[in-house]
C-alpha positions in Angstrom: 14.5 15.3 7.4 13.8 12.2 9.2 16.0 10.1 6.8 19.0 12.2 7.4 18.5 12.0 11.2 18.4 8.4 11.1 21.3 7.9 8.9 23.2 10.2 11.3 22.3 7.5 14.0 24.1 4.7 11.9 27.5 6.3 12.0 28.8 4.1 14.9 27.7 1.2 12.9 29.4 2.4 9.7 32.7 3.1 11.8 32.6 -0.6 13.0 32.7 -2.1 9.5 35.9 -3.1 7.5 36.9 -0.6 4.8 35.4 -2.5 1.8 31.9 -3.1 3.8 32.1 0.7 4.7 32.0 1.5 1.0 29.2 -0.7 0.3 27.3 0.7 3.4 27.8 4.4 2.3 26.4 3.3 -1.2 23.4 2.1 0.6 22.8 5.3 2.6 23.6 7.4 -0.5 20.7 5.4 -2.4 18.4 6.2 0.9 19.2 10.0 0.4 17.9 10.0 -3.1 14.5 9.1 -1.9 14.8 11.1 1.4 12.4 13.7 0.5 9.5 11.1 -0.6 10.3 9.1 2.3 10.1 12.0 4.9 6.5 12.8 3.6 5.3 9.5 5.4 3.4 9.9 8.6 4.8 7.1 10.5 5.2 6.9 14.2 8.3 4.7 13.7 11.1 7.0 12.8 13.0 4.2 11.0 10.2 3.5 8.5 11.0 6.1 6.0 14.7 5.1 6.0 13.7 1.3 5.6 11.4 2.2 2.8 13.9 4.2 0.9 16.5 1.3 1.2 13.7 -1.2 -0.2 12.6 1.2 -2.9 16.3 1.7 -3.9 16.8 -2.1 -4.1 13.8 -2.8 -5.8 14.5 -0.3 -8.5 18.0 -1.8 -9.0 16.7 -5.3 -9.0 14.0 -4.4 -11.6 16.7 -2.8 -13.7 19.0 -5.7 -13.5 16.1 -8.0 -14.4 15.2 -5.9 -17.4 18.9 -6.1 -18.6 19.0 -9.7 -18.1 16.1 -10.1 -20.3 17.3 -7.9 -22.9 20.4 -10.1 -22.9 18.5 -13.1 -23.2 16.5 -11.7 -26.3 19.7 -10.7 -27.9 21.5 -14.1 -27.3 18.4 -15.9 -28.5 18.0 -13.8 -31.9 21.8 -14.4 -32.5 21.7 -18.1 -31.9 18.6 -18.5 -34.2 20.6 -16.9 -37.3 
């Protein structure tokens, strides 16, 4: 898979990170792997595009979920304070 091959190239970068940063980076790469098959279907001449798109999608999905939770929390707080 294209994404897997690109992730393999990033090992030197990962190895140069501090331990706490390595854990965050590993999480980032694991998120990419979730969408690797969909991203690999892209017909891009630039090999990094599927990897970057996987990262962007994972971040957007997480951001959307956090926004939804924040809005739900605001709704709950507003309803409670009105009573």
